[in-house]
N, C-alpha and C positions, 0 to 999 in steps of 0.2 A: 504493500500500500504506500503510495507516495504521500509525503507530507512536506509542507513548506519548511518545516524546521525539524531537525532530528530530535527524537524523544531521548532525553538524557536519563540513563538508568544506572543506579548504583546497586551492586550485588553484595549482600552480606550472607555468607555461606561458609561453613567451616570445612566442608569436604572439597579439597583442592580440585579434584577431577571434575566434580559437578560444577563448581564455580567457574572453572576454565571452559567447560562445555557451554555454559550460559553466555560467557563472554564472547566465545567464538560465534555462537548463534546470533547474538546481537550485532557483532561487528560485521557479519556477512549479510545481514538483512538491511535493505534500504529503509531509511527513515529512523534508524536507531543508532545510538552511540553509548558506549560504556563510560560513565563519568567517574566511577570508582569501583573497586573490588576488594573486599575485606573478609577476613576469616573469623571475625568476632564483632559484637556490637561495640565493645570498648575501642577496638582499632578504628572502626568507622567513625566513632565520636571524636577521636583525636584530631582528625583532619577531614571533616565531612565536606564533600563538594556540593555545589548547587546541582540539583537534579530535579527531574519531573516525577520519576517513579523509583521506589526502593523495593527490590525483591529481597525479602527477609526470611531466613530460615528460623525455625523455632528452637530446635535443639542446638544451642551454641555453647561453646566453652565460656565460663563466666556468666554474664547476664544472658538470660534466655531471650529469644526474639520477642516474646510477649512483654517482658520487662523493658526491652529496648524501645518498644513502640513510642511511649510518651517522650522518651529522651530524644529520639530521632525526630519526632514531630516538633519538639522545641527547637532543635538544631536547624531544621529545614521545614517550616510550617507549610509551605506550598507543595511539598512532595507527597505523593500518594503512596501509601505503604501496602504492598501486596505480599501476604504471607505465602511462601513457597516451601512446602513441607511434605513429609510423608505421613504426618499425623492426621487422622481423620475422625478421632473420637469426639463426642459432643462437647465434653468439658473443655478441650483444647480449642475447638472451633469457636465456642461462645466466649471463652476467655480472651481470645484474640480480637474478636469483634467488639467486645465491651471495652477493651483497652484502646480501641481506636483504629484497628486495621481497616483499610479501604477495600480489601479484596482477599480471597483465600483460594489458592490454587495448589493442587497436589503435584508432587514432583513427577508423577507418572504421566502428566498431561503432555500430549504431543507438542513438539516444538512450534508448529504453526499456530496452535491454540495458545501457547505461552505468549507469542507475539501479539495475538489478538487481545489477550487479557491485559497486556501492557498498554496497548493502544486504548483500550476501554478505560482503564484507570486514568491514563493521561488526559482523556477527554471528559473526565468527571464521572465515569461509571463505577460500578461495584462488581468487578469480575469475580465469579466463583465457579469452581469445578461443579458440574451438575450434581454429583453426589453430595457435596457440601451444601449446595442450595436446597436440596431436598431435606437434608437434616435440619437446616434452619427453619424451613417452612413447617415441617412436622413439629418441631419444638414449639413454635409460636401458635400453631393451630390448637395445641393442647394447654396453652398457658391461660391462666385465669385472667379475665379482663380487669384492669384497674381503672377506675373512673377518675380522671384528672382533667381539669380544664386549663389548657395552656394558652387560651385566647388566640388561637391561630385564626387568621382571616380566611375568607373563602378562597382567595387566590393562593395563600400559603398551603391550604389543605389540598388544592389542586396540584401544586408543585410537589408536596409530600407524597401524594398518590402516584405521581409520575416517577418519583424516586423509587418507590416500592416496586413499580413495574420495570425498573432497571434502565430507565431512560437517562441519557447523559444530558449535560446542560444545553447543548445545541439542539438535541431532539425535543427537550422540554420547551425551549423557545419556539421552535417550529410548531409544536402541537398547540401551544397557547397563544401564538402570534405575538410574542414579546421578544425583546432583544436578549442577547447572551448576557449582557451586563445586568439587565433587569433580573434575570434568573439568578445570577450570582448574588445580587443584593437581597432578593427574597430568601435565598438559602442562608445567608448570614443571619437574617432575622429569625428564621426557623430554628437554626442551631441555638441561638440565644434563648429563645422561648422554651425550647425542649431541654436546655442545659446539656447539649452534646457538642462534640468537636469534629464529627466526621459524618459523611453520608451513611456509612454502615451503621453508626450509632443511631442516627435519625430513623433509618428503616427499622432497626431493632426495636426502638421505642414505639414507633407507629404500630408495629405488629403486636408487640407484647401488650400494649395498653389499648389496643383496638381503637386508635384515633381516627380511623377512616370508615 
């Protein structure tokens, strides 16, 4: 897929062979570039480069990937964090989402779909391996509703609904006939009202508390 600007990707993965494989995949693909590659969250935090997407493993030496999420978000607030791991148990998936992960992709995902997930995250989407998405939906279907009034406007509810449907900012703008910047401004207000810091947390709260 052609892009006007390369998507800058930072890899945080302790297995050298897998890390190198990801770097080679990104370097060979048009529209992507590797901005950094590290074997631990601590190493990444020492000299973290500006980037658009972070591919973050969970089982890391020292701080786990989940522990690293808020630290990396603080270091580079604009970066979208996609967990890339072999762990697919419910506790790990939901811990990562609640910590602020913007996506969750399993390591067995085919290379072409990894690139698609990165593009999705960079454009404001919430990429998830189908199995993970099913686990999330099943979890929230059986969650007890919590009645809370966050005073979301009708427009904010429309945008929140679009987030749950998996639309990115551009697609939301096209659907609602509003500009990309207007979508971003609405999202900022939605995050503030819901007391969340990411799209995945907003979707999680919307589903858990039956806001739609």
